[in-house]
N, C-alpha and C positions, 0 to 999 in steps of 0.2 A: 562505411555508415553503420547509424546508431540507432536502434526503434524502440519507442517506448513501447509493447502491447502491453494493452490496460484489459480490464476482465471485471467490468458495472453489475454488483448483484444487489438482491435488496437490504443487506446487513453484510459485505462485503466486499472487497474489492483486490486484486490480487495486481498482480503487472511486472514486468521483467525488462530489463532495460537490456538487449541481443545484438552485439557485435557480430551485423550482418558477411562480414569479409569470412570470416576464418568458423563462423555457426554458434560463437560463441555464447552464453550467457552472463554477463558482467553483474549482474544485482536480480535480490529477491523479493519484493513485497506484500504481502498479506493482510488487512486486517479486516480485524472478524468483528464481527457484533455492534455492527456502526450504529450509529442511533440510540444507543445503550448506552447505563454506568459501566458497565462492564465491558467496550472493546476498548483492542490492544490489537498494534500491528509487528506484528513480525518480521523486520527487514537483513536481510543476508548481501554479500558481495563476495567478489572471484576472491581468492582463487579458492576458497573453502568452505565459503555459506555458512558461516559458524552465523548462529541462530541470538538476535537481539533484538529485545523484546518490552513496547513500551505502552503503553496506557498512553490509549486515545479518548480528549476530553470531547465530551457532545455539546455541541452547541445549539442543543434540539432544543432548550425549551428563551433561548432569546425570544425580543422580537422586537425588530431594526423598525428605526421612526420610518413614518408612514410621509413623502414633505407636498 
């Protein structure tokens, strides 16, 4: 079975995708500075876990229409 584990903080989001049968981590992700112009996300996949960094766009300035 695959399980997605999520840890959400006030300005960060961490998660891992784990294969429980072999207790193997398949993916790791860390988003930091969420809600700021400097927000970014690091993502890595098994087996080598080479980190790829992405800029994370913040939409906190948008106002949603009301009905």
